[in-house]
C-alpha positions as CSV (number, residue, x, y, z in Angstrom):
1,M,-13.8,6.2,4.2
2,S,-15.9,9.0,5.4
3,V,-18.6,10.0,3.2
4,W,-17.5,13.8,3.9
5,L,-13.6,13.2,2.2
6,P,-12.9,15.7,0.0
7,T,-12.1,14.0,-3.7
8,A,-11.4,14.9,-7.1
9,P,-11.9,13.4,-10.6
10,C,-8.2,14.2,-11.4
11,S,-5.8,11.6,-12.4
12,R,-2.4,11.3,-14.2
13,A,-4.5,11.5,-17.4
14,C,-4.8,14.7,-17.1
15,V,-1.4,15.7,-17.1
16,G,0.4,16.9,-20.0
17,D,2.3,19.9,-21.8
18,P,2.8,20.9,-25.3
19,S,5.7,22.2,-24.2
20,G,8.6,19.4,-24.3
21,T,10.5,18.3,-22.0
22,V,14.5,19.5,-21.1
23,R,17.6,17.2,-21.7
24,V,17.9,14.8,-19.0
25,P,21.3,15.9,-17.4
26,R,19.6,19.7,-17.0
27,A,16.8,17.9,-15.4
28,V,19.2,16.2,-13.1
29,L,21.2,19.4,-12.0
30,R,17.6,21.1,-11.2
31,L,16.8,18.3,-9.0
32,A,20.2,18.1,-7.3
33,A,19.7,22.0,-7.0
34,L,16.5,21.6,-5.2
35,L,17.3,19.0,-2.8
36,A,20.6,21.2,-1.9
37,V,18.4,24.3,-1.0
38,L,15.6,21.4,1.2
39,L,18.8,20.6,2.9
40,V,19.6,24.3,3.9
41,G,16.2,23.9,5.0
42,V,16.6,21.4,7.4
43,V,19.9,22.8,9.0
44,A,17.7,26.1,9.4
45,L,14.5,24.5,10.7
46,P,15.9,24.6,15.0
47,L,16.1,28.2,14.0
48,G,12.9,28.7,12.1
49,R,11.0,30.8,14.5
50,W,13.7,33.4,15.1
51,L,14.1,33.8,11.4
52,P,13.1,36.8,9.6
53,A,9.9,36.5,7.4
54,R,11.9,37.8,5.1
55,W,14.6,35.3,4.3
56,V,11.5,32.3,4.9
57,R,10.0,33.9,1.8
58,L,13.1,34.1,-0.3
59,F,13.7,30.3,0.7
60,A,10.5,29.6,-0.1
61,R,11.0,31.1,-4.1
62,A,14.4,29.4,-4.0
63,V,12.8,25.8,-3.7
64,V,10.5,26.6,-6.6
65,R,13.4,28.2,-8.6
66,T,15.5,25.5,-8.6
67,T,13.0,23.4,-10.5
68,G,13.1,25.9,-13.6
69,V,9.6,27.1,-12.6
70,R,9.3,31.1,-12.6
71,T,7.2,32.7,-9.9
72,R,4.6,35.9,-11.1
73,L,3.4,37.4,-7.8
74,T,0.4,40.0,-8.1
75,G,-2.0,41.3,-6.2
76,G,-1.7,43.3,-2.6
77,T,0.4,42.6,0.7
78,P,-1.4,40.3,3.1
79,P,-2.2,42.1,6.7
80,A,-0.1,41.3,9.6
81,G,-1.4,40.0,12.8
82,G,-4.0,36.7,12.7
83,L,-4.8,35.7,8.9
84,L,-6.5,32.8,7.4
85,I,-5.0,32.1,4.4
86,V,-7.3,30.2,1.9
87,A,-6.1,28.9,-2.0
88,N,-6.9,26.1,-4.4
89,H,-4.7,23.3,-4.7
90,I,-2.7,22.3,-7.3
91,S,0.6,20.8,-6.8
92,W,3.0,20.4,-4.3
93,M,4.3,23.8,-4.9
94,D,1.7,25.7,-4.1
95,I,3.1,25.3,-0.2
96,P,6.5,26.9,-0.9
97,L,4.4,29.6,-3.0
98,L,2.4,30.1,-0.3
99,A,5.3,30.9,2.2
100,A,6.6,33.4,-0.3
101,V,3.4,35.5,0.0
102,R,3.6,35.0,3.9
103,P,5.1,32.5,5.9
104,A,2.2,30.8,7.9
105,R,1.3,27.3,10.1
106,M,0.1,25.1,7.2
107,V,-2.9,22.6,7.5
108,A,-2.3,19.3,5.9
109,K,-3.6,15.7,5.7
110,R,-2.1,13.3,7.7
111,E,-0.7,10.8,5.2
112,I,2.0,13.5,4.2
113,R,3.6,12.8,7.8
114,G,4.9,9.4,6.5
115,W,5.9,10.9,3.2
116,P,9.9,10.3,3.0
117,V,12.0,14.0,3.6
118,A,8.9,15.6,2.8
119,G,7.2,14.3,6.0
120,F,10.2,15.1,8.2
121,L,10.2,18.9,7.3
122,T,6.5,19.5,7.3
123,A,6.3,17.7,10.7
124,R,9.7,20.2,12.2
125,A,8.3,23.1,10.5
126,G,4.6,23.0,12.8
127,V,2.1,21.5,10.5
128,I,-0.8,21.2,11.5
129,F,-2.1,17.7,10.4
130,I,-5.6,16.7,10.1
131,D,-6.7,13.5,10.2
132,R,-9.5,13.4,7.3
133,D,-10.8,9.8,7.7
134,R,-11.9,10.5,11.3
135,L,-14.6,13.4,11.5
136,R,-14.8,13.6,15.3
137,T,-10.9,14.9,15.3
138,L,-12.2,18.0,13.2
139,P,-13.3,20.3,16.1
140,G,-10.0,19.6,17.7
141,T,-8.2,20.6,14.5
142,V,-10.4,23.7,14.6
143,A,-9.8,24.6,17.9
144,R,-6.0,24.5,17.3
145,L,-6.4,26.8,14.2
146,A,-8.3,29.2,16.2
147,G,-5.0,29.1,18.8
148,V,-3.0,29.9,16.3
149,L,-5.1,32.8,14.6
150,R,-5.4,34.2,18.0
151,S,-1.8,34.7,19.0
152,G,-1.5,36.9,16.1
153,G,-0.1,33.9,13.5
154,A,-1.3,33.1,10.0
155,V,-2.6,29.8,8.9
156,T,-2.6,28.9,5.5
157,V,-5.3,26.0,4.7
158,F,-6.5,24.6,1.5
159,P,-10.2,24.4,1.9
160,E,-10.8,22.0,-1.4
161,G,-9.2,19.0,0.5
162,S,-7.7,17.5,-2.5
163,T,-5.7,18.4,-5.6
164,W,-7.1,19.6,-8.8
165,C,-4.9,19.6,-12.2
166,G,-5.7,23.1,-12.6
167,R,-8.2,23.1,-15.5
168,A,-10.9,23.0,-12.4
169,G,-11.5,23.4,-9.0
170,G,-13.4,21.6,-5.8
171,T,-15.8,23.3,-3.4
172,F,-14.2,25.3,-0.5
173,R,-14.9,23.0,2.6
174,R,-16.4,25.2,5.4
175,A,-14.5,23.9,8.7
176,A,-11.5,26.1,8.7
177,F,-13.4,28.9,8.5
178,Q,-15.0,28.5,11.2
179,A,-11.7,29.1,13.1
180,A,-11.7,32.9,11.6
181,L,-15.1,33.4,12.6
182,D,-14.4,32.4,16.1
183,V,-11.3,34.4,16.5
184,G,-12.2,37.3,14.6
185,V,-9.5,37.3,11.9
186,P,-9.7,38.3,8.1
187,V,-9.5,36.0,5.5
188,Q,-6.8,36.0,2.6
189,P,-7.8,34.5,-0.7
190,V,-4.7,33.2,-3.1
191,R,-5.2,32.0,-6.7
192,I,-2.5,29.8,-7.9
193,G,-2.1,28.7,-11.5
194,Y,0.8,27.2,-13.8
195,R,0.8,28.7,-17.2
196,L,3.4,28.6,-20.3
197,P,4.5,31.9,-21.7
198,D,2.0,31.6,-24.2
199,G,-0.7,32.1,-21.4
200,A,-1.6,28.4,-21.9
201,V,-2.2,26.5,-18.8
202,S,0.6,24.0,-17.9
203,T,-0.8,20.8,-16.0
204,A,2.6,19.5,-15.7
205,P,3.1,20.5,-11.9
206,A,-0.5,18.8,-10.8
207,F,0.1,16.5,-8.1
208,V,-3.0,14.3,-8.8
209,G,-4.7,11.1,-8.7
210,D,-2.2,8.0,-7.9
211,D,1.0,9.8,-8.8
212,T,3.8,9.6,-6.6
213,L,5.7,12.8,-4.9
214,L,8.9,11.5,-6.7
215,A,7.0,11.3,-9.9
216,A,5.3,14.7,-9.5
217,L,9.1,16.0,-8.7
218,W,10.4,14.3,-11.8
219,R,7.9,15.8,-14.3
220,V,8.3,19.3,-13.2
221,V,11.9,19.5,-13.4
222,C,11.7,18.2,-16.9
223,A,9.5,20.6,-17.8
224,R,10.1,23.9,-20.2
225,R,9.5,27.5,-19.4
226,I,6.3,26.7,-16.5
227,E,5.4,30.0,-14.7
228,A,3.7,29.7,-11.2
229,H,1.4,32.7,-11.2
230,V,0.3,33.8,-7.8
231,T,-2.3,36.5,-6.9
232,V,-3.3,37.8,-4.0
233,L,-6.6,38.9,-3.7
234,P,-8.5,41.5,-1.7
235,V,-8.4,40.0,1.8
236,L,-12.4,39.4,3.4
237,A,-12.7,41.6,6.2
238,A,-13.3,40.0,9.9
239,G,-16.8,40.3,10.2
240,A,-18.2,41.0,6.5
241,H,-19.6,37.5,7.1
242,R,-21.2,35.9,9.7
243,E,-21.6,32.3,8.8
244,R,-18.7,30.1,7.9
245,G,-20.8,28.7,4.9
246,A,-20.9,32.1,3.5
247,L,-17.5,33.1,4.2
248,A,-16.4,29.8,2.5
249,R,-18.6,30.8,-0.4
250,A,-17.1,34.5,-0.8
251,A,-13.5,32.6,-0.9
252,E,-14.5,30.0,-3.0
253,E,-15.7,32.6,-5.5
254,A,-12.8,35.1,-5.2
255,V,-10.5,32.2,-6.3
256,G,-13.0,30.9,-8.6
257,G,-11.6,33.2,-11.5
258,R,-8.8,30.4,-12.0
259,V,-11.0,28.2,-13.8
260,R,-12.9,30.2,-16.1
261,A,-9.1,31.8,-16.8
262,A,-7.6,28.1,-16.8
263,E,-10.0,26.3,-19.5
264,P,-8.1,26.3,-22.7
265,Q,-9.8,26.7,-25.7
266,G,-10.6,23.5,-27.5
267,R,-9.3,21.4,-24.8
268,A,-11.9,20.0,-21.9
269,H,-11.1,18.9,-18.6
270,V,-10.5,15.0,-18.4
271,P,-11.9,13.5,-15.9
272,S,-11.5,10.2,-14.3
273,A,-13.0,7.2,-12.9
274,R,-10.4,7.0,-9.9
275,L,-11.2,9.3,-7.2
276,K,-8.4,10.6,-5.2
């Protein structure tokens, strides 16, 4: 394992909700609805580049809604043209939630390509995979990102490099921001959080530690009354920062309000010795 490989102290010990769970038949129906929507996505994949962005956004929201999670989207509208979208990372649901903000090419760890169903979908959707164990491949990945941005496309990156439980967050890695600097495009920070109706943080959607995708899916469809809060923050204009470290820090500070807002009274973040 590389010394630069991002890690998070979160594990399944961090995951839990006081809201209880729905009955098993309802959870099964939610899971079936999710699979049905994903099947529609598989069928539509060959037409992906010709589908209107509005349809892609509707599909992305449908993926989240079938699990029983409601989406609350606030903030401005991301600008058109080349754009680097960056967000904190908690759950597998972060991906469709960001697609609902603006469809974009996603950057993901290489291991996802081997996942059943999800690996096929992400590969066909044009995801740019990054090998986090091989530092020497990083310049090539940054060049690919720059190529997409230069063509007027959008790229979505989770700069923390690992998922967190939602009560805390990690440092934004700088590499992807170099692509935005090289091409001269703005950066769009987005904050993601999962909450209960009373405002308490929900960690049920978190995909952390040694969790499996199936276990994370089942936990979400069993959960009650979760709301996904997606906040589109003010854009960081091209040229506002000339160095990638400064640009990464500015984006991290913008998104970082999630940590203070997410920390519930009387309940601290629960670390684990297991590093992801």
